[in-house]
VOMI-475258 format. One line per field, with one value per residue (C-alpha): residue number from 1; residue in three letters; x, y, z. Coordinates in pm, whole numbers, plus 32768, in hexadecimal, padded with zeros to 4 digits. Layout:
VOMI-475258
pos <- c(NUM_...);
code <- c(ala_...);
xx <- c(X_...);
yy <- c(Y_...);
zz <- c(Z_...);
***
This chain:
VOMI-475258
pos <- c(1_2_3_4_5_6_7_8_9_10_11_12_13_14_15_16_17_18_19_20_21_22_23_24_25_26_27_28_29_30_31_32_33_34_35_36_37_38_39_40_41_42_43_44_45_46_47_48_49_50_51_52_53_54_55_56_57_58_59_60_61_62_63_64_65_66_67_68_69_70_71_72_73_74_75_76_77_78_79_80_81_82_83_84_85_86_87_88_89_90_91_92_93_94_95_96_97_98_99_100_101_102_103_104_105_106_107_108_109_110_111_112_113_114_115_116_117_118_119_120_121_122_123_124_125_126_127_128_129_130_131_132_133_134_135_136_137_138_139_140_141_142_143_144_145_146_147_148_149_150_151_152_153_154_155_156_157_158_159_160_161_162_163_164_165_166_167_168_169_170_171_172_173_174);
code <- c(met_thr_pro_thr_val_thr_leu_arg_ser_ala_thr_pro_ala_asp_ala_thr_gln_leu_ala_glu_phe_ala_arg_arg_asn_phe_ala_glu_thr_phe_gly_pro_ser_asn_thr_pro_glu_asp_leu_glu_leu_his_leu_ser_tyr_thr_tyr_ser_pro_asp_ile_gln_arg_arg_glu_leu_ala_asn_pro_arg_phe_ala_thr_ile_leu_ala_glu_ser_glu_gly_lys_leu_ala_gly_tyr_ala_gln_leu_arg_glu_thr_lys_ala_pro_ala_ser_val_thr_ser_ala_gln_pro_ile_glu_leu_leu_arg_phe_tyr_val_asp_arg_pro_trp_his_gly_arg_gly_val_ala_arg_leu_leu_met_glu_ala_val_phe_gly_ala_ala_arg_ala_arg_gly_ala_asp_ser_val_trp_leu_cys_val_trp_gln_glu_asn_pro_arg_ala_ile_ala_phe_tyr_gln_arg_glu_gly_phe_leu_lys_val_gly_thr_gln_asp_phe_leu_leu_gly_thr_asp_leu_gln_leu_asp_trp_val_met_ala_arg_ala_ile_gly);
xx <- c(7789_7894_78FD_78C0_7A09_7A17_7AFA_7B9F_7CF7_7E0E_7E91_7FF3_7F7B_7F19_8093_8121_8003_8030_81B1_8158_8060_813A_8220_81BB_80C5_81FD_82C1_81A0_817C_8329_83D2_83C8_846A_856A_8678_8627_8747_86D4_854E_85B9_8687_8556_8473_8547_859A_842C_833E_83A6_82A4_8396_8365_81F6_81C8_827E_81CF_80BD_80F9_8107_8031_80C5_8038_7ED0_7EAB_7D6B_7D3D_7C44_7BC1_7B03_7ABD_7BE8_7CBE_7D98_7CD0_7DA8_7E1B_7E8E_7F6C_7F70_80B6_80BF_8213_82B1_8228_82FF_8323_826F_8133_80B7_7F74_7F87_7F15_7FA3_7FAF_805A_7FE2_80FC_8082_7F22_7F0F_7E03_7E29_7E23_7CE2_7C41_7CB2_7B8F_7A8E_7A4F_7B29_7C3E_7B3F_7AAE_7BE6_7C55_7AFD_7B6C_7CD1_7C11_7B3C_7C8A_7D28_7C3A_7C2B_7D9D_7D3E_7D9F_7D79_7E3C_7E88_7FF6_8094_81CA_816C_82BA_8289_8298_8150_8083_7F43_7F5A_7F9F_7E5F_7D9C_7E0A_7DAC_7C5C_7C6E_7CFA_7DF6_7F12_8077_8141_82B8_839D_844E_8588_8525_8614_85E5_86F5_87FB_8733_8700_85AF_84DA_8342_825B_81CB_8055_7F82_7DF6_7D33_7C38_7AEB);
yy <- c(7FAE_7F9B_8110_81A8_819A_82AE_82F1_8434_84A1_84BB_8614_86B5_8724_858E_8591_857E_84A1_83A2_8358_8340_8209_8184_8147_80A5_7FC1_7F6E_7F43_7E48_7D94_7D86_7DB9_7C58_7BBC_7CC2_7D38_7E5E_7F49_7EDA_7F23_807C_80FC_8076_815E_825E_82AB_823D_82E1_841D_8549_8614_84E6_8472_860F_85EA_84A8_8538_868C_85C6_85BD_8452_83B8_8392_831D_82B4_8306_8203_82B2_828B_8380_8455_8336_827C_810C_80BB_8192_8139_81C2_81B9_8227_8233_81C0_80CE_7F7D_7E4E_7D83_7C7B_7D63_7D2F_7E0D_7F69_8064_7FD8_8083_803E_7FE6_8060_8042_7FAD_7F94_7F65_7F7A_7E2F_7ECB_7EE4_7D77_7CB1_7DDA_7E2D_7F39_7E90_7E28_7F7D_800A_7F23_7FA6_8125_80A8_8005_8150_8240_816A_8165_82F5_831C_825A_80FE_7FC1_7ECF_7EEB_7E6C_7E45_7D78_7CC5_7BFD_7AA4_7A5C_7B39_7A13_7AF4_7C1D_7B16_7A64_7BA6_7C20_7AAE_7AD4_7C53_7BC4_7BDE_7ADE_7AB9_7B15_7B46_7B64_7C9F_7CFD_7DEC_7E8E_7E6E_7F46_7E8B_7D42_7D10_7C1F_7BA4_7C27_7B9B_7C86_7C4A_7CE2_7CEC_7D80_7E8A_7EB5);
zz <- c(86D8_85B2_8552_840C_8329_8244_8132_8085_7F77_80B2_809F_8115_8241_8289_825A_83DC_845E_8326_8360_84CC_842B_831A_841E_84EF_8434_8381_84E7_8525_83FC_8395_84EA_856B_842C_83F9_84C2_85AA_84BF_8360_83CD_845F_8331_824A_8312_8345_818F_8128_8254_82D4_82F0_81C5_811E_8113_80D3_7FC0_7F28_7F9C_7EF1_7DA5_7C69_7C3C_7D87_7DFF_7F57_7FFC_818D_8240_8384_84AA_85B0_8533_8512_83F1_83E3_82B6_8162_801D_7EF8_7DCA_7CFD_7B4B_7B06_7A11_7AA1_7A83_7924_7983_79A0_7854_787E_7779_78CA_7A19_7B4A_7CB5_7D9A_7E90_7FDB_8091_821D_82E6_8446_8524_8606_849F_8405_839A_83BA_8252_8226_817C_8042_8086_8052_7F24_7E4B_7E76_7E15_7CBD_7C9E_7CB1_7BB1_7AC9_7AF6_7A9E_7966_79DB_7967_7A31_7BBF_7C48_7D4A_7E17_7F5F_802E_7FD7_815C_8199_8138_81EC_80E1_7FC8_804E_801F_7EE6_7E45_7ED5_7E35_7CDB_7CE2_7C05_7C40_7AFB_7BBD_7C71_7D0C_7DCE_7F38_7FC3_8131_81DC_8175_815C_8010_8014_7EED_7EAA_7DDF_7CC0_7CAD_7BB9_7B68_7A3B_7AB2_79C2);
***
């Protein structure tokens, strides 16, 4: 029997749990392709509990948690920010982070979470969602393409001291 997954909006009280989950998932996903030093530098300035608490309290962010039996199965984070020039819609919003824990891969959690992202984006008045994805992350790229995202440009991403290239992908939402 598959446990039930529920979605809810994160609050600042979720900061420590979210920071631990985010650090672990980022390290599992990108650690094998990066140096330990660059990875740790990135994790330290992106996923501390204090940074997560500030993001969760910031009204420009919307963070959706997917939970099962009191544990995180995944999360998505939207951010109202200026889009790159390659994103041409009138009211875009950024999908800053989107992670599903490995035990939940292939079980529908990502699809459920993405539907919630589109709903939250619409509720904030967005007409499109854009994101950056590492060009060397074929699993994520394939998922975003299945969800209707198209490559519209590229953007630099600094992981620690390593300058990498991300794809900018976007899709209209109705």
